[in-house]
NULO-286584 format. One line per 4 residues: number of its first residue (from 1); their letters; for each residue x, y, z of C-alpha. Coordinates in steps of 0.25 Angstrom, whole numbers, plus 5000, padded with zeros to 4 digits. Layout:
BEGIN
NUM) A) X Y Z; ...
! end
This chain:
BEGIN
1) MSHD) 5271 5176 5408; 5269 5191 5411; 5258 5200 5406; 5269 5207 5398
5) HDTV) 5274 5195 5392; 5260 5191 5387; 5257 5205 5382; 5270 5206 5374
9) LAAA) 5268 5192 5368; 5254 5196 5364; 5259 5208 5357; 5269 5200 5350
13) DALI) 5259 5189 5346; 5250 5200 5340; 5261 5206 5332; 5264 5192 5327
17) SAFA) 5250 5188 5324; 5247 5201 5316; 5260 5198 5308; 5256 5184 5305
21) EGRT) 5242 5188 5301; 5245 5199 5292; 5239 5210 5301; 5249 5220 5298
25) DDYF) 5242 5232 5305; 5242 5224 5318; 5256 5219 5315; 5262 5233 5313
29) AAFA) 5254 5239 5325; 5261 5229 5334; 5274 5238 5332; 5278 5251 5337
33) PDAT) 5279 5262 5326; 5294 5263 5329; 5296 5248 5329; 5309 5243 5322
37) FVFH) 5310 5230 5314; 5322 5222 5309; 5319 5211 5299; 5329 5202 5292
41) TTGR) 5322 5204 5279; 5323 5219 5280; 5337 5226 5278; 5334 5237 5288
45) RLDS) 5327 5239 5301; 5313 5245 5300; 5312 5257 5310; 5296 5258 5311
49) TAEY) 5284 5249 5310; 5280 5258 5299; 5293 5255 5291; 5290 5240 5293
53) RALW) 5276 5241 5289; 5280 5248 5276; 5290 5237 5273; 5279 5227 5276
57) QQWT) 5270 5234 5266; 5281 5234 5256; 5282 5219 5258; 5267 5218 5256
61) DEDA) 5267 5227 5243; 5279 5221 5236; 5279 5206 5240; 5264 5204 5245
65) FRVL) 5271 5200 5259; 5261 5194 5269; 5263 5186 5282; 5255 5173 5282
69) ACDS) 5259 5168 5295; 5269 5170 5307; 5272 5160 5318; 5280 5164 5330
73) SDRR) 5288 5154 5338; 5300 5154 5348; 5294 5166 5355; 5301 5174 5366
77) LQLF) 5297 5186 5373; 5306 5195 5382; 5300 5206 5391; 5309 5218 5395
81) GDTA) 5300 5228 5402; 5292 5235 5391; 5300 5228 5380; 5298 5214 5375
85) VFTH) 5306 5206 5365; 5298 5195 5357; 5306 5185 5349; 5301 5173 5341
89) SVTT) 5303 5165 5328; 5293 5168 5317; 5289 5160 5305; 5281 5169 5295
93) RIST) 5274 5164 5283; 5274 5176 5272; 5268 5177 5258; 5275 5186 5248
97) TAGE) 5274 5187 5232; 5285 5176 5233; 5276 5167 5240; 5275 5162 5255
101) DVLH) 5287 5161 5264; 5290 5157 5278; 5299 5165 5286; 5306 5161 5299
105) ERET) 5311 5172 5307; 5314 5177 5321; 5308 5189 5327; 5310 5199 5339
109) IVLH) 5299 5209 5342; 5302 5219 5353; 5290 5225 5359; 5288 5236 5369
113) RTDG) 5277 5239 5379; 5269 5251 5374; 5257 5257 5382; 5252 5248 5393
117) DAWQ) 5253 5233 5389; 5255 5235 5374; 5267 5230 5367; 5272 5234 5354
121) AVHE) 5283 5229 5345; 5295 5239 5343; 5305 5230 5336; 5304 5218 5327
125) HLSA) 5316 5210 5322; 5315 5198 5312; 5326 5189 5308; 5327 5176 5300
129) ATV) 5326 5163 5308; 5336 5152 5305; 5329 5139 5303
! end
């Protein structure tokens, strides 16, 4: 494995861990300010991390949304110079005012090398998994 491969994988794992552990400041810091987001649960593309964070806050305020756990499997990382594509399957346990639920989804995270060895997520696409 190359150094870049290990560094990108560490950045993806840090993002996933922050999400799974409810560390929202760390989670959103993993994304570039102008990152884009496409979620099957949202009717439109989100054009910035701030827009996504505002939606997350709305979920929290209106539905007491909380991530309880997130498991990543079937992982693949592809490197293209200063860009990397990380795909995986995610099983996420959430809590809302409706109770607990388990979501089965597939996710693509596109990361880009910033200064030096740092990698930052610039796009996330989430779709429902067929089980």
